[in-house]
N, C-alpha and C positions, 0 to 999 in steps of 0.2 A: 930494397931494404938495405940499410947500412948494417955494419957489423953488430951494432947494439940492438938491432931488431926494430928500429923505427923506420918510417918511410919519410923520405925527404922529397921536396918538390922536383928535383932534377933526376932522382932515381928512376930507372926504367923498370917497369913492371910488365910481365907477360900476362895479359888479362883476357878474359872472355866472359860473356853473359850466357846464362843457361837456366833451364827449368830444373828444379830439384824434384826428387821423387820421394814419396812416403815410404816409411820403413817396411811395410808389408810388400810393396813392389820390389824394393831392394832385396829383401829376403828371398823372394821368388826368383829373381834374376840370379842371385848367387847360387841357389839350389840348382838352377838350370845350368849355370856355368860348371858346376861340379860334375855334371854328367858328360861334359865335352871330353873328347879324347885327349889324354895327357901328352905333353911334349910337342904338340904341333902348333900351339899358340899360347900366348901369355894372357890370362884372363885379367881384365881391368878390375882393380880392387873395388870393393863395395863403396869405400869413401870417395872414389873417383867417378862413380856412375852418375851421369847427368844427361840432359838433352840440350846440346849447344844451340843457342839462339844466334850468337854472333861472336866470332873469334876476332879479337882486336889486335893481337900481337903485342909487341913491346910498346908501351905508352909511358909518358912521363907521369910520375906519381901525382903531380899536381892536377891531373885530369880525372883522377879517381872519383872525387866527389861529384863532378858534373856527370860522369858516366853513370854513377849510381842513381843520381837524381832522375835521369832520363829513363833508366830501367824501372825505377820505382813508379814513375808516372805511367809508363806503358803498362806495367803489371797491374796497377790500380784500376785501369779501365778495361782490362782484358775480360772477355766473356768466359764462360765456364768451358774449360778444356777437358775433352774426353778423347783419349787415344786408344787405338786398337792395333795390336801387333799384326803385321801383314806377312812379313817374311824375314829370313836371314839373308844378308848380302855381304859380299867381300869386295874390298877395294885392294889396291896394291899393298897396303900395310895394316888394315884393320878389318874386323868383322863386326857387323852391326845388326841390330834388330830395327827394321823399318816399320813405322807406324802410319796408320791412316788417321786423319784429323777429322773426327766425326762431324763437328759443327763448323769447322774452319777457324775456330777461335785461336788455336795455336799459331796457325799461319798468319792470321791477322795481327796477333801480338808480335810475331817476328817481323812482319812488314812495318808495323808501327815503330818498333824499336830500331830497325835498320834506318828508317827515315830520320828518326831523332838523332841517332849516332852520326849519320852522314851530315846533318845540319850542324852538329857539334864539331865536325871535321876529324873524327877519330875512327871512321869506318867507311869502307866502300862496299856496297852491297854486291853480291855475286850476280851474274847475269841469269843463272838458273834459279828457279824457285827454291825456297827453303824447304828442306826435307826433314820431317820429324824422325829422328833416329837416336838410338842408344848404342854407343860403341861398347862392345862387350869383350872383344879380344883384340890383341895386337900381335903382329908377327913380322918377321924379316922376309920370309918366303911364304907366299900364299898357300895355305894348307888345303884349300878346296873342301872345306867342311860342308856338310849338309845335315845340320842338326835338326831334330824335330822342333816344332814350335815351342816356345816357352809358355804359351797360353796366356799372354798378357792382354786382357780385354778390360775395358772401362778403366784405363789408367788416367787418373786425375793428378797432375803434378801438384806438389805440396807448396810450391812457391817459385820465385825467381831469384837468382843471385848473381852477383859479380864475383868471379873466381880469380884468384891469383894462381898461375901455373908456375911451379918451381921445378926446374929441370934438375934431376938427380941421376947418378950413374945407373941406378936400378929402374929408372923411368920417372916420368913427371909425377909430382905430388900436387894435388889441387886443394886450395884452401879458400873457403868462403870468406870474403872480406865484407860483403854487404848482402843482406837477404831481405826480400820484400814479399808481402802477401799478394796473391792473385785476386783480382776483383771478382771473378766469376765463381 
């Protein structure tokens, strides 16, 4: 974005595609986060909660429309997605809730989108299979939390979106720039 808030073709945008979550699920995640031990990790804010499908990194703004088109087309043909929380997992910098993909529809959407974005030349799929997960905390030093389950079953994402990630001193801020309905 330039200083007046408009996006120009050569501007570089930090983008990713993700599944959005309905308000009731977001409310439950925030309530669960409130029960985590204070000071050991920074909870991801409600407005930043999502399930990443593909992180694209810095892309020229002129690619945004094509990326959105591909996400919209993949979302339109997606089957009904139903996710079930399986466990809490930590990596070197984040804690996440990992989900099972009841029907495989979320994984199929991710594979379809990855193929579309690769053909577009804006993404390189990872060697490992896509993992449905919700990043819930961030940290500098792994806190080795072992929280009780959040109890998230029958989670049906509310849509798919292209997000802009704006890096700020207090952490990234995610802004939905294009949103699409899921076919299922």
